C-alpha positions in Angstrom: -14.6 -19.5 8.2 -16.3 -16.0 8.3 -15.0 -13.6 10.7 -18.6 -12.8 12.1 -19.1 -16.5 13.2 -18.6 -18.6 16.4 -16.1 -20.8 14.4 -13.6 -18.0 13.9 -13.8 -16.7 17.3 -12.9 -20.4 18.6 -10.1 -20.5 16.0 -8.4 -17.3 16.7 -7.8 -17.7 20.3 -6.5 -21.3 19.8 -4.0 -19.8 17.1 -2.9 -17.2 19.5 -2.2 -19.5 22.2 -0.1 -21.7 20.1 1.6 -19.0 18.6 3.0 -17.5 21.9 3.6 -20.9 23.7 5.4 -22.7 20.8 9.0 -22.1 20.3 9.9 -19.3 17.8 10.9 -21.6 15.2 7.4 -23.2 15.2 5.6 -19.9 14.7 5.7 -19.7 10.9 4.7 -23.1 10.2 2.0 -22.6 12.7 0.5 -19.6 11.0 0.8 -21.0 7.6 -1.0 -24.2 8.6 -3.5 -22.4 10.5 -4.0 -20.2 7.5 -4.6 -23.2 5.1 -7.0 -24.7 7.8 -8.9 -21.4 7.8 -9.3 -21.5 3.9 -10.0 -25.0 3.9 -12.9 -24.5 6.3 -14.6 -22.9 3.1 -13.2 -25.4 0.5 -10.6 -27.7 0.5 -10.4 -28.4 -3.2 -9.2 -24.8 -3.9 -6.0 -25.2 -1.8 -4.1 -26.6 -4.7 -5.1 -23.5 -6.6 -3.3 -21.2 -3.9 -0.4 -23.8 -3.7 0.0 -23.4 -7.6 0.0 -19.6 -7.7 2.5 -19.8 -4.6 4.8 -22.0 -6.2 4.7 -20.0 -9.8 5.3 -16.6 -8.3 8.0 -17.8 -5.6 9.9 -19.2 -8.6 9.5 -16.3 -10.7 10.9 -14.1 -8.0 14.0 -16.3 -7.6 14.5 -16.4 -11.4 14.1 -12.6 -11.7 17.0 -12.1 -9.2 19.6 -14.1 -11.3 18.4 -14.1 -14.9 19.9 -11.7 -17.6 17.8 -8.7 -18.4 16.6 -10.1 -21.7 14.9 -13.0 -19.9 13.7 -11.1 -17.0 11.0 -9.4 -18.8 9.8 -13.0 -20.0 9.7 -14.2 -16.6 7.5 -11.5 -15.6 5.2 -12.0 -18.5 4.8 -15.8 -17.7 4.1 -15.2 -14.0 1.4 -12.3 -14.9 -0.1 -14.6 -17.4 -0.5 -17.4 -15.0 -2.1 -15.2 -12.3 -4.4 -13.6 -14.7 -5.0 -16.6 -16.6 -6.4 -18.4 -13.2 -8.2 -15.2 -12.2 -9.8 -14.9 -15.8 -10.9 -18.5 -16.3 -12.6 -18.7 -12.8 -14.0 -15.1 -12.6 -14.6 -14.1 -16.1 -15.0 -17.2 -18.3 -18.9 -17.3 -18.1 -19.1 -13.7 -18.5 -17.0 -13.5 -21.8 -18.8 -16.8 -22.9 -22.3 -15.2 -22.4 -21.1 -12.0 -24.4 -19.7 -14.1 -27.1 -22.9 -16.3 -27.5 -24.7 -12.9 -27.8 -22.6 -11.6 -30.5 -23.0 -14.9 -32.4 -26.7 -14.8 -31.7 -26.7 -18.3 -29.8 -28.5 -18.9 -26.4 -26.5 -17.2 -23.6 -25.5 -20.6 -22.0 -24.0 -21.9 -25.1 -20.5 -21.9 -23.7 -21.5 -22.0 -19.7 -19.4 -23.8 -17.5 -20.1 -24.9 -13.8 -17.5 -22.8 -12.3 -17.2 -22.2 -8.7 -15.2 -18.7 -7.8 -12.5 -19.4 -5.3 -12.8 -17.4 -2.1 -10.5 -14.4 -2.3 -8.9 -15.2 -5.5 -9.1 -11.5 -6.6 -7.1 -10.4 -3.6 -4.5 -13.0 -3.4 -3.6 -12.7 -7.0 -3.1 -9.1 -7.0 -1.0 -9.4 -3.9 1.1 -12.2 -5.6 1.5 -10.2 -8.8 2.7 -7.1 -6.8 5.4 -9.0 -5.4 6.6 -10.3 -8.7 6.5 -6.9 -10.3 8.3 -5.2 -7.3 11.1 -7.8 -7.7 11.2 -7.2 -11.4 11.5 -3.3 -10.8 14.3 -4.0 -8.1 12.2 -2.6 -5.2 11.9 -5.9 -3.5 14.5 -8.5 -2.8 13.3 -12.1 -3.8 12.2 -14.3 -0.9 14.4 -17.3 -0.5 12.4 -19.2 2.1 9.3 -20.8 0.3 7.4 -21.1 3.7 8.0 -17.4 4.1 6.4 -16.4 0.7 3.4 -19.0 1.3 2.7 -17.2 4.4 2.8 -14.0 2.7 0.1 -15.2 0.3 -2.1 -17.2 2.6 -1.8 -15.3 5.9 -5.3 -15.7 7.3 -6.5 -12.3 8.5 -6.1 -10.9 5.0 -6.4 -13.9 2.7 -10.2 -13.8 1.8 -10.9 -10.0 1.3 -7.7 -8.1 2.1 -6.5 -5.3 2.6 -3.9 -6.0 -0.1 -0.7 -6.0 1.8 2.8 -5.1 0.1 5.6 -7.6 0.2 7.8 -5.0 1.9 5.1 -4.3 4.6 4.5 -8.1 5.3 8.0 -9.1 5.2 9.3 -6.2 7.2 7.3 -7.4 10.1 8.0 -11.0 9.5 11.7 -10.6 9.6 11.8 -8.1 12.5 8.9 -9.6 14.4 8.4 -8.0 17.8 5.5 -9.1 20.2 2.7 -6.5 20.3 3.0 -4.3 23.8 0.0 -3.8 25.8 -1.1 -0.7 24.1 -0.8 -2.6 20.7 -3.0 -5.5 22.1 -5.6 -2.9 23.2 -5.9 -1.2 20.0 -6.1 -4.6 18.2 -8.7 -6.0 20.2 -10.6 -2.7 19.9 -10.4 -3.0 16.1 -11.8 -6.5 16.2 -14.8 -5.3 18.5 -15.3 -2.3 16.3 -15.2 -4.3 13.2 -18.0 -6.7 14.7 -19.9 -3.8 15.7 -19.9 -2.2 12.1 -20.8 -5.6 10.8 -23.6 -6.8 13.2 -25.0 -3.5 14.4 -24.8 -1.3 11.2 -24.0 -3.1 8.2 -26.6 -6.1 8.6 -29.4 -3.9 9.8 -29.1 -1.7 6.5 -29.0 -4.9 4.5 -32.3 -5.9 5.7 -33.5 -2.8 3.7 -31.0 -2.9 0.7 -31.2 -6.5 -0.1 -34.9 -7.1 -0.6 -35.2 -3.9 -2.8 -32.1 -4.7 -5.0 -33.4 -8.3 -5.5 -36.6 -7.1 -7.2 -36.6 -3.3 -7.5 -39.7 -3.3 -9.7 -41.6 -4.5 -6.7 -40.8 -1.4 -4.6 -41.9 1.6 -7.0 -41.2 5.2 -5.8 -38.4 7.9 -5.9 -38.1 7.9 -2.2 -38.1 4.3 -2.1 -35.2 4.0 -4.4 -33.2 6.6 -2.8 -33.8 5.3 0.7 -32.8 1.8 -0.5 -29.5 2.9 -2.3 -28.6 5.2 0.8 -29.1 1.9 2.9 -26.8 0.0 0.7 -24.1 2.9 0.7 -24.0 2.4 4.7 -24.2 -1.3 4.4 -21.1 -1.7 1.8 -19.1 0.7 4.0 -20.0 -0.9 7.3 -19.5 -4.4 6.1 -16.2 -4.0 4.3 -14.7 -1.7 6.6 -15.8 -3.9 9.6 -14.1 -6.8 7.9 -10.9 -5.0 7.3 -11.1 -3.8 11.0 -11.3 -7.5 12.3 -8.5 -8.4 9.8 -6.2 -5.5 11.0 -7.0 -6.5 14.6 -6.3 -10.2 14.3 -3.0 -9.4 12.5 -2.2 -6.9 15.3 -2.5 -9.5 18.1 0.0 -11.6 16.1 2.5 -8.8 15.9 1.6 -7.7 12.2 0.7 -4.2 11.0 -1.8 -4.1 8.2 -2.3 -0.8 6.2 -5.4 1.2 6.8 -7.9 0.5 4.2 -10.7 3.0 4.9 -10.5 6.7 6.2 -14.1 8.1 6.5 -14.7 8.1 2.7 -18.2 9.5 2.8 -16.7 12.7 4.4 -14.7 13.3 1.1 -15.4 16.6 -0.8 -14.6 15.2 -4.2 -14.6 11.8 -6.0 -10.7 12.1 -6.0 -10.5 12.4 -2.4 -13.1 9.4 -2.1 -10.6 7.1 -3.7 -7.9 8.1 -1.3 -9.9 7.1 1.5 -12.1 4.2 0.2 -10.5 0.8 -0.3 -7.2 2.5 0.2 -5.0 -0.7 -0.5 -6.7 -1.5 -3.9 -6.5 2.3 -4.8 -2.8 2.4 -4.4 -2.5 -1.1 -6.2 -4.4 0.3 -9.3 -2.3 3.4 -9.0 1.2 1.9 -8.7 0.6 -1.2 -11.0 -1.9 0.2 -13.6 -2.2 4.0 -13.8 1.4 5.0 -13.5 2.6 2.3 -15.8 0.0 3.3 -18.5 1.6 6.9 -18.1 -0.2 8.5 -15.2 -0.6 12.1 -15.6 2.9 12.6 -17.3 1.7 13.1 -20.9 -1.1 15.4 -19.5 -4.6 16.1 -21.5 -6.6 13.3 -23.1 -3.8 10.6 -22.5 -4.3 11.2 -18.7 -8.0 10.9 -19.1 -7.5 7.7 -21.0 -5.3 6.3 -18.3 -7.9 7.1 -15.6 -10.7 5.6 -17.4 -8.7 2.5 -18.3 -7.7 2.0 -14.8 -11.2 2.5 -13.4 -12.9 0.3 -16.0 -10.5 -2.5 -15.0 -10.9 -1.7 -11.4 -14.6 -2.1 -11.8 -14.1 -5.3 -13.7 -11.8 -6.6 -10.8 -15.0 -6.5 -8.6 -17.1 -8.7 -10.8 -17.7 -10.2 -14.2 -20.6 -8.1 -15.4 -21.6 -4.9 -17.4 -22.9 -3.3 -14.1 -19.3 -3.4 -12.6 -17.8 -2.1 -15.9 -20.3 0.8 -15.9 -19.6 1.5 -12.2 -15.7 1.8 -13.0 -16.6 4.0 -15.9 -18.8 6.3 -13.9 -16.0 6.9 -11.4 -13.5 7.2 -14.2 -15.7 9.9 -16.0 -16.1 11.6 -12.6 -12.3 11.5 -11.8 -11.5 12.7 -15.3 -14.2 15.6 -15.2 -12.9 16.8 -11.8 -9.2 16.9 -13.3 -10.2 18.7 -16.2 -12.2 21.3 -14.5 -9.5 21.5 -11.5 -12.3 20.6 -8.8 -10.3 17.5 -7.3 -8.3 19.8 -4.9 -11.2 22.5 -4.4 -11.9 23.5 -0.7 -13.9 21.3 1.6 -17.5 22.5 2.5 -20.7 20.7 3.5 -22.1 21.2 0.2 -19.0 19.6 -1.7 -19.3 16.9 0.6 -22.9 16.2 0.1 -22.6 16.5 -3.7 -19.8 14.0 -3.8 -22.0 11.6 -1.5 -24.7 11.9 -3.9 -22.5 11.0 -7.0 -20.9 8.1 -5.2 -24.5 7.0 -4.4 -25.6 6.9 -8.0 -22.6 4.8 -8.7 -23.7 2.4 -6.0 -26.9 1.7 -7.9 -24.8 0.1 -10.7 -22.6 -1.7 -8.2 -25.6 -3.5 -6.6 -28.2 -4.0 -9.0 -28.5 -7.3 -10.1 -28.5 -6.4 -13.9 -28.4 -3.7 -16.3 -32.1 -3.6 -16.8 -32.5 -3.3 -12.9 -30.1 -0.5 -12.6 -32.1 1.4 -15.3 -35.1 0.7 -13.6 -33.8 2.2 -10.1 -32.6 5.2 -11.9 -35.9 5.6 -13.6 -37.7 5.4 -10.2 -35.3 8.0 -8.6 -35.8 10.7 -11.2 -39.1 10.0 -12.8 -41.3 7.8 -10.3 -43.8 8.7 -7.9 -42.7 9.7 -4.4 -43.2 6.4 -2.9 -42.1 5.9 0.8 -38.8 5.7 2.6 -37.8 2.2 3.4 -35.7 3.5 6.5 -37.3 3.5 10.0 -36.5 5.6 12.7 -34.1 2.9 14.1 -32.3 3.0 10.7 -32.1 7.0 10.8 -30.7 6.8 14.3 -27.8 4.3 13.1 -27.1 6.7 10.2 -27.0 9.6 12.7 -24.6 7.8 15.2 -22.3 6.8 12.4 -22.2 10.6 11.0 -21.5 11.8 14.4 -18.7 9.3 15.1 -17.1 9.9 11.6 -17.0 13.8 12.2 -15.6 13.1 15.7 -12.9 10.8 14.3 -11.9 13.3 11.5 -11.5 16.2 13.8 -10.8 14.8 17.2 -9.2 11.5 16.3 -11.4 9.7 19.2 -10.5 6.3 18.0 -6.9 6.9 18.4 -7.5 8.5 21.8 -9.8 6.0 23.2 -7.0 3.8 24.7 -5.8 6.7 26.5 -9.4 7.6 27.9 -10.1 7.1 31.7 -11.0 3.5 32.5 -14.6 4.2 33.3 -15.3 5.7 29.9 -13.6 2.5 28.3 -15.5 0.4 30.5 -18.7 2.1 29.9 -18.3 2.3 25.9 -17.2 -1.5 25.7 -20.2 -2.5 27.8 -22.6 -0.4 25.5 -20.9 -2.2 22.5 -21.1 -5.6 23.9 -24.9 -5.0 24.7 -25.6 -3.7 21.2 -24.0 -6.8 19.9 -26.1 -9.0 22.1 -29.3 -7.1 20.9 -28.7 -6.8 17.2 -26.1 -9.6 16.5 -27.8 -12.8 17.9 -29.7 -14.0 15.0 -30.0 -17.6 13.4 -29.2 -15.9 10.0 -25.7 -14.6 9.3 -25.2 -12.3 6.3 -22.2 -12.8 4.7 -19.5 -10.2 4.0 -20.0 -8.5 0.6 -16.5 -8.7 -0.5 -16.4 -12.3 0.0 -17.8 -12.6 -3.6 -15.0 -10.8 -5.2 
């Protein structure tokens, strides 16, 4: 059940009405059943996978609290192996099989299996793993109630594509729940509306440019063509993913839960280091706390720090997808982060030139992320730097949307307009909402829904 469908906007009000009318003891079972229904709308057959991982990590948390120190590491290893084993099989088996077949000089489909990637598996396995690791470290008390833990894993606003919520954040809200006040309801509703606008007005319009190009870049020669299509994808993926996150945050907020912010105007970053503090923040902090720092972080200095950065970003790239392109995308960002640290540029001052340069570097990385294959990525790079001029794929409407998004980002960065909006005069709020609804009606009503990009991860 996608957030940009009629089904979801029939589902959410029903859940809200039941949640606030049923007795308090029925609320958690209601949310869990609603979350499983939400997931089953896509595919019932993968519910047992969520149940299995839920039971494994719930049990691991309980055992970690009572076992002797000598056994605790074994329990942690078993839990992590189970999570990574399921993730590895569903997401990486065919990639590894094709790679092995190539090494053995056999047909690429020699080890191929018909495997459907379970929706959201990358997100809920990372969330579950972080809980077990936190319990092992003594940073999180084990959850005794199975229903509570099952809800932590399956809570529908973040089940499919995050944000990746920490156990202490979720259980803090669950165990000390308070109904949202009028201001919180207003902020949550605004977040949902903003997310819909980002997806249907901005992301889907840029997708109409980027998707045809990246499906067959050889059919669209020219340097300007390649750059304009990549620019379109950069805006598409930002508005698509941040729009999803806004709807998730807003939906959770209406139920009294507070999700962490996942985006903070990343394209205004003055360095790649800053970009990763602003882009997919919940994944960035997961990689930092559960991979980069345990590897040694920057404590040992020098080449070991660069090694740790590269390992973290390479694995972060693979987390997104099983292909050499995603691995190269992670390596690109790892190399840029290492270079900035080595040259002292990661904390350099902010100015328009540095922001523009950072955006171009991120843009070059998006080619690897979006191209369907390594040869396709090389074709695009070749056109960018050696091709004829070509023509821009972006029309006046696209440039208008890009300009509006830049103005809003700068206004939010400097003035905090979205934080101030609930306190604005009623006529300003009414006029703004009317304009957004009109734009949604004009741009969003279509027979063809473009799926959220991060659903594939």
